[in-house]
N, C-alpha and C positions, 0 to 999 in steps of 0.2 A: 440517458440522463447521466451521469457520473463522469466525474472528472471533466472539466472545460478548461480549455487553456493549452498552453504548450510550453516545451522545455525552453529556457530563456538563458541569458548571459551568465548565470551562476552555474550552469551544468558543468560537470568535470569530465574529462576525457573525451570530449567531442573532436570531430575531426579538424574543426576550423578554429579551435581554441586551444591554448596552452593548457596542459594539465596541471590542475591547482592542488597543492598538498595543503591539507587543513581538514577542519571539520566541515560537515555538510552546511550549506547556506541556511541561516535562521532568519526568521521574520522578527524583526525588531519589534513590531507592533503587537506580538502576541500570537495567538492561535490564527490560523488561516480563516478568512472571511468567506462567506458563501452567499451569492447573490440568489435571487429567486429562480433562475432557470440555470445555475451553475452551482453544482453540489460539491462542497469541500474542496474549493480549488487551491492549490498551490503550484510552485514554480515546476515541479519535476514531471507533472503529469498531465495527460490529455484525456479528453473524452468530451463529446458533447452531447447535449440533450436530444438534438435533432438528427443524429447520426442514423442512417439507414439500418434497419435491423437485418441482421444476417442469420439466416436459418443454418443451423449446423447442429450435430448431434454428437455427444460424446462417445467414446468407444464402450460398447456394451459388454457386460460380463455377467448375465444373468444366469445361464446354465451352462458354462464351458465355452469353448471356442465359438466364434461367429460362423454362422452358416453362410457361405459365399457362393453366388450363381456364377460368377465370372469364369472365364476360359483358364485353364491351367497352363501357365507358362515354364518350360523347363529351362532352368538357369544353369544346372549341373546334374550329373547323374543321381546326386542324392539331395538336390535341392530344386523345390518346385514353388511357383508363387502364384497366387490369385489376388487380384487387385480388388480392394473394398472401395477405396477413394482415389481418383487421380490426384497426381500431384502437379507442379509447375517448374518450370526451368531446366537447368541442367542436372546431370547425375554427377555424383562424386566420383573423384579419381583416387587413384592408388595414394595412400598416406593422407588423404583427408581426414580431417576430425569431424566425425559425424555425431549429431546429438540426436538421440531417438528414445521413445518410449516404446516399451514392449510388455506383453504378457506371455508366459511360456507354460504349456501343457504337454504331459507325455500323450501321444498320439493314441495308443491303446486304451488306457485308463481315464484319460481326461483329467488327469490329477494336475492341478495348477501349483508350479513351483516357484514362480517368480511373477513379479508384477511392480514395474516401476511408476506406473500411473498411481498406484496406491500409497506409493513412498513420496510421490510428487517430487522425484528427483531424476531427471532424464540422465540416460546413460550417455557417457562419452566413449566413442569408439573409433580408433584410428584404423583406417582401412590398411590391410597388410601388416599391421603390427598387433593384431587381436590375440587374444587367448586362444589355446588350441579348441577348448569346447565352444568358442564362440565362431568358428570358422564358417560353418553353415549359416549362421545369422549375418556374417560379414559379407558372403556372397549374395545373400538377398538384398542387404542395403545398399550394396554398390549399384544394383540393378533400379534403384528407385530415386524419385524425383524429391525435392523439398515438398512438404505437405501431404505425400502420398501414404496411404494406408493400405497395408497388405497382409495376406495369411500366407506364411512360409511353411512348407512341408520339408522338415530337414530328416535325413536319415542319422542313424546312431553313430555311423563312422564319422561325420563332421560335426557330432554333438558332444555327448559326454562319453562316448566310447564304450568299450565292451566291458567296463567295470561300472560305469556310472559314477555317481556321487554320494556318499553317505554323510556329508558334512552339509553345509548350506552352499547351494540349494541341494535338496534330497532329490536325486534322480536314479531311478532303477538302472541296473546294466542293459545295455543293448536297446535303449528305449528311444524310438524315434520320436521327433519333437515338432510340436506345432507353435507357430510364434505370430502372435498378432503385433504387427509392427507399425509405428507411424515415425517416419522420417521428419524431425522438426527441422532440421537444416543442417548445414555442413560448412566448415571453414577449410578452403584449399591451403596446402602448406605454402609457407612464406619463407623462403631463404632456408628451407630445412628445420625451423625452429619449431618445436612442439610446444603445446600450451602449457605443459608441466614445467618447461624450461623458461617461461616467461617470468618476468619480474612482477611484482606486486603491482606497480604502477601500470604496466603493459596490459595486466590481465583486466584490472578494473577499467582501462581505457577501452579495451576491446568490447567489454560488458556494456559500457556506456554508448558504444557505436551501434551495438545491437538495439539497445534501448531507443536511441534517436531513429534508426530504421524503423522499429516498430511504431512510433509516434507517427511518421510519415505515411506509413501504412494505415493507420488508423484514420488518417484525415481523408483518405481516399474510401473510407468505408470497407476496407478489406479486413475485417475484424480476425479471421482466422489466421490469415498471413501475419498480421501485427502479433497475434498470441504466439506464434512461432518464433519471431525475434524476441519477444520477452522471454520465453522459455529458454532461448540459447543464451541470453544475458544472464538468466538465473543460474544456468549450468556452470558458468564461468565463477559463479559465488557459491559453489558447493559447500556442504558443511565441513569438510576436510580442509577446505581452503579458509573458511570463516573461523574455524578453531584455531588457526595460527597467527590470527590479526589481533592487535591489540592498539588502543590509543587513537591517533589520528587516522591509522589505515583502516582501522575497522569503521571509523565513522565515514570515511570516504566510500568503502565497499557498500556500507548500509544505504548511503545516499543514492547509490544506484540500484541495488537489490530490491530495497523496500518499495521505491515507485513501479518497479517492474510488476511486483505481486500485486500492487494496488491496480495498475492498469489491467493486469491479468482478470482481476477481479470484476473490472468494470465491463470487459468484453463478454466475461461469462454471464454476467446479469443480462446484458443485452441478448445473449444466447439462450437464456432461461435455463443456464445450468447452476442454479443456486447453491447446491452443495459444494461443488468446486469453488465457487466464489468465496463462500464462508470460510474455506480451507485456506485460501490466499490470504485473506484478511486476518485470519487467527495467526499465520506465521508472521505478519508484521507487527502485531500486538503482541506477540511473545517477545520482540525485540524492543518495542516502543509501546508501552502500554496505555500511554496517553495520546496515540496517533488519532486525531479526530475523524480523518477521512476514512480509516480502517474501520471504526467504529460504526460510522455512518452506513459505509457499504456492507458490512456484515448485518447490521440492522435492517437494510432494505432486502437483502437476500433472506434472511429470516422471515421478515413479514410476507414476502412472496410465498414462502412455504408454509405459512399460517402458525408459526412460531411466534405468537404476538408478545407474549410475556418476555421471551428473550430479546425480541426486537426492541421493545419498549425500554429494557435495561440498556441495550447499547446507545438507543437514542438519548435516554436520561444523561448517561455517562457522558456522551459527546456534548450534550448541552452545558454540562457543569464547566467544560473547557472552552465552549463558544456559545456563551449565553445569548448574544444578539443574533444567532445565526437563523435566518428565516426558514431555510430548508429544513433544518432539524425541527423547529416548530411546527411546520406543515405536516410532517411525518407522524408527530406525536399527536396532532389534532385528527389526522386521517385515523390513526389506530383509536382515538376515543370514539369517533363517530362509528367505526367499525363495531367496537364494543356495544354502542347503544344499539346499533341495528341488530345485533346478534340478541342482546336482551329483550328488544320488542319482538323479534321473531320468535324466541322461546316463550314470551308470555302470551303470544296468540295460540302456540302449540297447546300449552298447558290449559288454556281456556277451553279449547276444543275437547281436551281430554276429560275434565271434570264437568264439563256442561255448564249452560248460563245459571245464574244466580237466581234461587226460588223468588218468586213474587210474594209479597205479603197478603194475606187475605182481605177482601174489601171489608169496610166498616158497615156498610149495609147488612151483611150477613149475620156480624155480631149483634147489631140491633135486634134481629128477628129472634134470635136465640134468647136474648136478654127478656123480651116481650113475652115469649112462651114461657119461660121460667117464672115470670110474675104472674101470669094467668093461673098457672099451676098452684101457685102458692095461695092466691086469692081463693080458689076453688076448694083447696084443703083448709083454708081458715074458716069459710063459710060452712063447710060440711061439720067441722069441729064445733061451731057455735050452735048449730040447729040440735046437735047430739046432746050438747050440755043442757039446753032449754028443754029437753024432751025428758032427760033425766031428773 
């Protein structure tokens, strides 16, 4: 369900249109309208109600590194790899800019010292130009395909070395490392120009192309691959980059970044990864507190998690800015019906606990008692009368 429609002529930084300098496109008629089968639709995003459901699971971190049954592949004397999930396409070459998520543990103590999934900020790694402590990780990433997830075993010699690290991250000396890595995607080098050397317009344009690629993949029901493109687009709009932008350039960047977060939320809801969807919607609301689509999607995710009060709060706020929206009204009605069903169920439970209501005594039994009392009174009266006559 979530986001129906596709990017249109007002998009910036697309491959077939000139880059537009200025603020993101606005809807002159006010907040976006939502039809019965298309929830919170606006120009920058896609997602359709009838898209096929893709079954995927987020990386697990319940009790340390994942247990992997696949064969061990030796990449280097000090680097070994086990594939958790197969990827697709080509592998990155030297000097490619790779975007990845990872978790890192010390192999002996299973102490986790880094997690980019938790920060919701992918790492940018240029193969061949990585930091010394990332050498083992770079060797593993160079053997991976886009979308692949793997467990890397890295010796301390290609990690944080003999002395370790006592700042952030905190890694003991001579600690072998376990990395759970997912390669989101990569950019091949073009004319030797690194991303850090791009102008603001080039960087926003590259992110927008990634977003457009994600939209195309979404139309093909390839949700996980679409999410990879959205994450790469978001990586171009990292916090360090956004902090440097003001005025129209910040507006232009947000016009690309926020739709990517909202499309990510739509995919995650389809995949039943509701907590992550809530996180992406909250990021958008931190930049645009009146974003109706972000409120609506966060409300949907919260409702699925049983957080009915929080979901109702999101829907009510969304209705404030889109009072005629049928989809929002429908979700509020569904919450009300759910509350009513819960109340009826609780009523039945309490009825069973305290038992049925006692029945009143029959009137016939009351008349018999009264008659018996009357006869006793009559007998006592006659006895007293005879005794008085005798005296």
